[in-house]
Structures are given as structure tokens and as C-alpha cells.
Steps between C-alpha positions, in 0.01 A plus 500: 500500500652471846658841575686363801698269272870594542566473126299820437699688763824361357396606150428855621833512689688386189319766297594759762863384503520525121363855522767594755773342283369689197493821701867450591576438132322828425722671759802367312360648177448835678863502618623417148282770344607760757865407457469545124305826538741654750817408308378594152479814291249611238564584136292501184480204267348433159255216438638308203243219477224312680536130585164320502420302815202275413260380771242222484232673707534866397628719217874507437715762666809657348832545681688802372863460395683818598836646402674761716844651555650432844702757691822317399415560130401143416178434311282247680193312379250311715151357476281611787361222721145642517302518179241758399214525258616596149356853519677588825859514370596501134836457326672837474359624833728645765470336842670558835754227575636411843835317518796442730809695384729212600282247317326683213370174351271473808239748383126550506246750378446743788132446580305359793428152363855438379650598835239409763247276322636162614530583872157665506332207324670228706440666835146605411405143414672364810334748735162406353582128536614546859176671605300241310679226696436683830130530412491131409660405834251721684209339313630149566553565870163670536331209320684246714391679822140516380505128416647414841273723705 
């Protein structure tokens, strides 16, 4: 393997660029989450059912369907985007619900993963990928210098 071959450097640079692009996407998710968090209010909802979300490589998770009354008096129902294990939340349980008063259909269970899970996961992976690409570039350049000298 010739470490001075430009295709290895190009590959590492592409990997680094994808990490930066993913990091910017994570920033967008942070802004969306913060916007929702700062413009929403909290009430209590009732879990009416669990929707099974099967996975090929791990046990199924269950997304709770929640009913709550908005501040305008309308009854809203939503299925949370993040699933849980079946013992975590059961039908009939009361859960905190976060929603925008002007758009009560835009609601979520008020917990860390439902609000901040996507930005944390995306940016965490991208930060790891970025430093991996930097380490790869360092290794390639160090190997190329050693081969030349």
C-alpha cells in the first residue's frame, strides 16, 4: 500500500467533508429542537396504545400513542416518534406532553430522547467521524513522510 497515493488523501478528505456536512445537519436539528422547546408548553397526556416498531437486528420497540387536551380545549392525539421498550410506558399511563399552543397537533412526549435525541446522535456520530478522518489524514501524511525520507 503506497500511503503517498493521492487517492487515500482524497478519500480521507471526502470522509472529513461528509462529517462536516453531517455536523451542520446536526446544527439544523438543534435549532429545530430548540425552536420547538422554546415555543411549546407542557401538559399531561394519557397513553392510549403502543404501536409496535419491528427491527431486524434487535427487539421491537413500541411508540406510545398519546391523547391530551390542548389549551384551546381541543383533544389531540399523536404517536411519539421515539419508541420504548414495552415495560417503560404502558397504556393508561400519564406522560408529560410538550406542544405548541398555535399548532397543538405538533406534539411530543416531554423527555430527553424525544426532544434532543436526534441532534445528539447526529452530531455525536459526526464529531467522531471528523476526528477519525483527521487521525487518518495524520497517519497517511506521517506514513508518506516516512516512506519518502
